[in-house]
Each structure stands twice: as C-alpha cells, then as structure tokens.
C-alpha angles and dihedrals in degrees: 000000000000099000123182100228140334108279131163115264130187123237092259093050091047091051092050090048091053092048090050091051091050091049090050091050090049091049094243094115128044116262121259116265125217127219092274093055096254120136117244118224107247092211093066109113118250095241088061099040098045113087121226117263095242093064091065093216111187097185132041112269144147097217091110088067093054128079101268099169115089113235117232119235098273117187136197097204124110140211118293099234119215095010116144125199112187135002118203126209097219139024117284127208113263094021127125110288092214104049104006098239118144096212098074141017131243094268094057096038112129096197123101110273110259123223088232115022127231089252090073102028102041087208128126095007107195117234121249116263121234105255114201133178123201131193103219126188126235095279094041093057091053099040107114091193096052109132095014117142109222092201090070090067091071088077090057091050092048090050093052093046092051090049092050092048092051091049093052092047092051093049091048092051092048092050093049092046092051094049093046092051091050091049092049093054092061117100122243091246094067094046093114098047124119093246091060091050091051091049090050090052090049089053090050090049091050091053092055113096116248091235088065090056096055117126091009124110103215112220119182116198143138116282107198125191134187091253096062116293140258137202115250141164117250118197119209105226094180118109109215093218092062118105115241118250095243091054096056092081119016094190112123092221095050126103115322117250118206108209094194096058094023090229133139109188100184128062110267092203107036095159097050125102110276090220091059097046122091095179124047101167136282092274088073089070090054092053099048141050122008093342090068091047091051090050092052089048091055092048091051091050092051093048092047091050091051090053092056104266119138098238131131126178097209098038098045110012094164092054091048092050093049091049090049092051092050089047091054092048092051091046092053090048091052091048092050092048091050091048092049091051092051092047091047091052102039103018130234117276092187095057121112092233111114119234119243114274091236091061094045094051097034096074133038141172094228115124116235123184122205132189126226093276093053098254119140114255100169131014133015126296114254115236110235116235116251118243126231090252124086114265132207093014109150119200135185095019092302120147095200134046128253110275097034091111131052130187134152093357092306132112123222150142118302094207095062102008094235120154096198112099119230090015122145116261114250097181123204092340090060091049092052092047091050091050091049092050091048091051091048092050092050091051092050092049091050091049091049093050090051094051098043121084123232109285119246109255109235125202111261112241121224112230125208121243090260095050105270131103114290109242118228093238097050109140123172118218110230095212092049089047091053090049090049090051090052091050090049091051091050091049092051091049090053090051091053095045117024091187089078093058111106126228097238097062116172119198123210116196095188111108119194130196090256091053092053091047090051091049091050092049093049096042114115115231108210093207092051110108090209096052093106090064094056118104 
C-alpha cells in the first residue's frame, strides 16, 4: 500500500500489514487516506503506491505519481520575419553606427556598409527590428521545420511539373521526327509493305497523348482476317489483379461459364451485397445503357409494323430511329399536357407558391367541443375567415346588416324588420306600424272569409305540355319521343359548347307533342334537390 517510507518491520508487523491490506481489498476495513483526505485504492500495486526514499514522505500519498513539476509557458509560435517596430528621424545613442537601428550594433549589421554611417549623416535611419524571445520545449528546439511555411513548397512542385512536361514534349517531338524521317526515306515501291504499315502505326501511337495510354498494356501484333489481313494494335484491357469470373463462386451449381466465349450471363453471387459486388453477370450489359435503348427501338418497330405502318428495323434503320424519336417527343408532349390539365384542375401541392392566408387560417385540426347552447366546453374557438366583401357596414341609419332577419322566406334588417333592401331604418316605430298593419290585414281577411259564400268548385282542366288543353285522344309515340330526347340532348350540348355548332344550321319552328314532352323531361328545376345528378 501507500507507505510513507521504507522502515524495518518485524515478522509480526509484516503479517499484520498483509492482513490489513487483504481486509481493505475485501472491503472489511476502511481504505487508507492520504494527507489531503482522499481515499487510496487498496488494489493499487505496492511498487506504484510506495514513494521513493529520496522524497522523505512521512505520510501515505500518491503525489509522487502525479506531475509535480510545473511546466514553463512553452510556445509553438515563431519569429515574425521582416517586421519593423519604430523608425527614428535622427541618430540615437547606442544605435548601430552604420544604419542607425537600436536592435543591433555595427558588427552584426546586415545592411551594406555605408561610406558615411548614419551616426554622422542622420539620414535614412533604419527602423528597429522586432526582437522576440521564445521559450521552446525539447522538441521545439530540435525541430528543423519549425517556422516553415508549407505554402512556399507549391513553387517547387510547379517547377518540377513544368520540367517534366517539357521533357515529355521534347521526347514526343524527337520520336515523331525520327519516325517521319524513316518513313520518308522509303521508296514508293515498298509503300504497301508490312514494315511501312507498322511504322505508320508507331507514328499513330506516338501522336496519342500519354494520358490516354494509362492503365492499358499496349500490345502490337498481327490481326489476320479471312479477307487478307492487316496489322493492328490490340490493347489489353484486362487488369491482372482482377479475379476471373469462374473463380468468384466455386459452387458447381452456380452460374454457367462458357469458356469458348468467356461469358457468364447469370450473376455468380446473387445473395451477396450489391454494394460489394463489382461483377453481376453479362446480362447486366444487355439491360442497361444503349443495349436497352436498342431493344426498345426494336419493340417500337415491331408494334408499329403490326399496326399497319411501313417500317422495318433491318431494311430502314434510320427511318425507324427517326420515327421512334418523334414518337417519344409526342408521348412526352401528351404527358405534359395531361399533367398541366390535372394541375390546373386540382392544383399542385408540391409547388413553391404559398397558399392564401385566408385558406391557411380558415381551417384547423384542433378539436373543439361545444355544448347544446353552442358555448365552448373544450378547445379554442376558431376564428372565421373574413370574406372579400365588406362586413359590419351599416347604411341608412340601420344598426344591423342586410340578412340579419328572416321571415316568411324573405331576408331583411333585424333592427326594423324591413324586407326591402337599401330602405331607411324606422326603428321600433316601424316595427309597431308593421305589426299593426299585419293585424289589420288578418282582421280584414277573416271578415271577408266570413261574408263570402263557399266558392263553386270547378272542374280542373288538364293542360297539355305546351299550355293548351290536353285532348282526350292524346297518345305519344315512343320512337318519336326517343328522337325528340336525342335532339334535346344535342341542343343542350351545343349550348354548352358553341364550337360544335355547324355553319349550315337549319331552324324548325314546328313543335310537336313529343318535342314538348322531351323539353319538359330535360328541364332543370332549380328547387329540385336532385338537379345536380341530371345530365
């Protein structure tokens, strides 16, 4: 444990000390406390807790394990080169006799020696340099790159790149010059020989920029064909570090590898992570890029030929491609028109245009609970949106607005109970006069009913659909009625859209019973609750 110093202990004392340490480790005895009152962990080894003898520690402590030396104020800054502080107008005592600066003497002056120093001329007194002193640590004193500006190394890089570019350009020009001279020395008789062809290929290779030849192993060899043969340059596009297709999955039942064509159409690792795979089978090339576009072009040509168009992909490929391009343009135009119509009718929720404030504040998802009388029990009352019309505008001495009173299917003013709009308000006097006139009218009507005899009931006449008496033998023809209904539908369509009306319009003033019946059946009754469902 954390002992004060090395002292001699008897066997009994040593045994007691070991038992005390075991009890402290087991938690049966309180932990040892240092001179600051902090408990010392009993599981710390003795070689760490015991203080060295030269510290003369009287009490148990762990201060010898802490950093007890105070660190000086080390810095990582550097001298500000070329910085001047003060420039005097005349020579000062103790300054440099050559330049007049106070920060150095004549022996350490770095300026060119003057014929007559500044001490005697008092002209061109040099400014004082900024003298700094830093207290660097061990590594800072021995750092050879301390104070170095890394941005200055860009000039070195630019110098090397310019030198390398000039070297490549010079070698390229020499190679082209040598090959052209060798080609010019050949006679015209040997122009078709194989050596000339190889030299021509070398010239072509020399003209190619070196950046275009990166990652390609250039292999020059003869490429012979059945029709004769020609010399060509074959580039090996295979990277030797790539794993072969047939080695990606050694399972016998995996994707089939054709050694003759070196193709593996299926994915050798279908269950692997797509982000980790660099090869997914040769079929991927057939379903992406220009191969997919060519496939769609063939399908379009087949479908167009089936619909009667004179188009053939193999006989006239340019015509087929032009027709396919025009088809795609028309298709996109139809899509855009359809989209514009939908957006014009229903709006666009994804647009950046902000909705009107009245619509945003006029509706909410907050729950409000009312009682039977209409008072709010729970929630907050929703403020109604204001309309575009002026509200609470009282005219002609009225105290309420038009429409605040309703009686006998008529709107009016509540303040005077008048049903005539834009009338002058008469107040309570007008209400009393209206009630008196109503009572008088009721009394007169009751007196008249009492004096009059019962009216003779006359037989109700049936009127025809066009306003005349209905004859007894009136019979409607069903076929003529259907034709009249069709004519009425056509007439209504022309009323809705005048563009369908023809130029040679003939009017017929003759109205038959079937025509009047069709008009009556198609007529819209404004008080009919089902009128919105009529065609």
